[in-house]
C-alpha positions, 0 to 999 in steps of 0.5 A, a space after each residue: 500500500 502507497 504511505 500516506 501522503 506527507 503534510 507540508 511543514 509550515 503551511 498550516 498557519 497560512 491556510 487557516 487565517 481566519 480560523 485557527 490563528 485567528 482564536 489564538 490571537 484572540 486568546 492571546 489578548 483576553 489572557 493579557 487583558 485578563 492579567 491587567 484586570 487581577 483575573 486568572 488567566 484563561 486557558 489557551 485554544 487547544 490545537 485541533 488533531 492532526 489530520 490522519 489523511 488517507 493514502 492515495 490510491 493509485 490505479 488506471 481506469 480508462 475506457 476507449 471511445 471509438 470513433 469509427 463508423 460511429 461506434 461510440 460517438 457520435 452516435 450516427 453522422 448529420 448531427 447538429 455540433 450541439 448534439 454530438 457534443 452534448 452525446 460527448 458530454 453524457 460519455 465523459 460524464 459516465 466515465 466520471 461517475 463511475 470513477 475512471 480517471 481516463 479516456 482514450 478517444 479515436 481521433 485518426 481512425 483511417 488516414 483522417 482527423 478528428 480535429 483540423 489539420 493540414 495533414 488529413 481530412 476530416 472524419 467522416 463521423 461527424 457529417 457523413 462526408 469525409 473532409 467536410 468541416 464539422 464547424 468546431 474542435 472535437 478534440 479541444 473540446 473533449 481535452 478541455 471538458 475530460 480535464 474539468 472532469 478529473 479524467 485524462 485524454 489519451 489520444 488513439 491513432 491508426 496509422 496505417 489503416 486506410 479504410 474499407 475497399 467501399 471507401 475507395 471513391 469516396 477519399 477526400 481529395 486531401 486523403 493520403 491515399 489519394 494524394 500518393 496512391 503509390 502509398 495505399 494498398 488493398 488487402 482483406 478487404 480494407 485500404 492500407 497505408 504500406 509499413 514498408 515505405 518510410 513515407 508513411 512512416 514519416 507522414 503517420 509520424 508528422 500526424 502524431 506529433 503535430 496533435 502532440 505540440 497543438 493539443 494538451 493530450 496526457 498520451 498518445 494510443 495506438 491499438 493492434 491494427 499493424 498489418 492486415 488480421 485474417 479475414 475470409 481467406 486472406 492472410 497479411 502474407 499475401 499482402 502486397 508489399 513486393 516494390 517495398 521489399 524490393 527496395 530493402 533487398 536492393 539496398 543490401 538488406 537479407 532480412 526475410 520477408 516476415 522478419 522485414 515486416 515485423 522490423 518496419 513495425 519495431 522502427 516504427 514503434 521506436 520512432 514513435 516513442 522517440 519522437 512524441 517525447 522530443 515534442 513533448 517529454 511527459 506526455 506518454 506513449 501506449 500501446 494496446 496489442 493483441 492479448 496473445 503474443 505467441 501460441 505457447 506462451 505461456 504454456 496452454 495457450 492458443 490462437 492467432 500468433 500476432 507475432 508472425 500473423 500481422 508482424 507485431 513484436 509486442 513483448 520486444 516494444 515493451 522490453 526494449 523500453 519503447 513504451 510507456 504503457 502496454 495494454 494488451 487486449 486479454 478479451 477472454 474470460 477467467 474460465 477460458 481454457 485455450 485462452 484464460 484471462 489469468 495465465 495471459 496477465 500473469 506472463 505479460 507481467 513477467 515479461 515486463 521486466 523494466 517495470 512499465 505500466 501495464 494496463 490490459 484491456 478488458 472485453 466489456 462489450 461481451 458482458 450479456 452479449 447474446 453470444 455463446 461466448 458472452 461474459 456473466 455480469 461478474 467477469 468484469 468485476 472477478 478480472 479486476 480482482 485478478 488485476 489487483 491481486 497481481 499488482 503488488 509483483 513485479 512488472 504486475 498490472 497496475 490497471 485496466 482499460 475497458 472497450 468499449 464506451 458503449 458497454 460502460 454507458 449502458 451498464 451491461 449486465 449492471 457490471 458497472 454498478 457493481 464496480 462503484 459498490 466494490 473496486 471502485 468505491 472510492 476514487 484514484 489516480 493513475 500511477 506515476 511515470 517515474 521513468 520520465 519524472 520522478 521528483 515530486 512538486 512543490 506543495 500549493 498555496 492553499 487559502 480557504 473564504 467562508 461563503 453560503 453552505 460551504 466554503 472556496 479553496 484558492 490554490 496556486 504557487 506550483 508553475 509545473 502543476 498539472 492538477 490540484 488533488 483537493 480531499 477534505 474531511 466531514 464530521 472527523 471521518 468522512 474523506 471526499 476528494 476532486 482532482 481539478 485541471 491546475 488552470 483550475 484556481 478556484 475549488 468550491 467544496 460544499 460542506 457544512 460540518 468541514 473540520 479539515 482541507 488537504 490541497 495537493 499539487 500533481 504533475 504531468 508524470 503523476 507525481 504527487 507533492 506533499 499535502 497542505 492543510 487548512 483547519 476550521 
């Protein structure tokens, strides 16, 4: 268990100028007056009992918000701006009420953009027509509204998927596949940007780093689409990349074709990590690969070989330090034999030799979904219990991601209600990314003013703060908390029996400062 937060020395008096300090001054004055009149001195006002502040819970709790094909948001194309915003706000409120702390928003699904860009056309998810301006900036709005609710915003990109074959005649003129058809391939019913073409990788990285420089995102996120998944008898082995591979051989390369494809993805992931951190050193990089690296790892696991089939050596990325977090999609149940959730969870923890964040993806969409392989209502809770049981082991998981937002919103089988009553009964901060920065920020200043049915806490004094964590106690026992962006300087607290406030600064890496205390 993490130790209780340290309380910043010398701050108690600063935050209580209208409370304990005033009473002490009055006590001294009354003592002097009583002495002058010959009366017995008045006993000094006792110091309040020190606050016993609970430890801060640390656990990543995220959900994916898919925008491709209007899976999660917006519900359909053609909605007004107000309707689109109302739907997004409702999803963010769902996340907040479920006591999650992050949303992973798909911002580039297939060579298009959920934000104004000179590099990509607008997504068709808003208007139904790729390249048509929806009249607002959804990414900027999503970031601001997520942060206002104490939620991180991770920007989710698909670097190589270009669309479906049916989209060929509907691509906007600004789409890379239209501007550079030599980079686009048709494979397994889909359009792809060839990962073996250096200009494909250059363009994808330019889009991602442009977002990192222009938007206040907390992380960059990729999912599992690298080369095509097998579909309808089609396999990635037939991917039409002969021209790019021939250039590799002509330049003196010696890799066999499968190894060359894996190397293409390896080099992209390594460049992604380097380029994102060069643009924004504290923006995290996360990847969510297929949950099975190779069949037989661990023993008894069967299924798709992502290493050999879609050329994703995800274990290498984790062990090379090319990710800040890995979210393997462990979309199977705890009772499955060939793809057992607990066995895969433990195996991934063993591979996490650099102790990066391990936050597996959970298939909440499968809860009572009406299929033969549906999860029972208690499956997600059981999986989360396994994650927590392994969180104390070296390399163990310290959080989860739910796919998808629609299942969280609909509370499939009551799994969200159950989590809120049990595992998510309290709020949590994401774990700190200490390999990027381990130094905690300084403690904030705290001034408290009474008014109406509560108080207003004013915070400041920490230039590198990203968040304020404000915690208060009611009635001597009931602790509550709120995480607000550091751009917010005043936090109203509606409480009539308030008997203490502790304020802390949280930096972009998740480090927490000492606490500044106010007592009434």
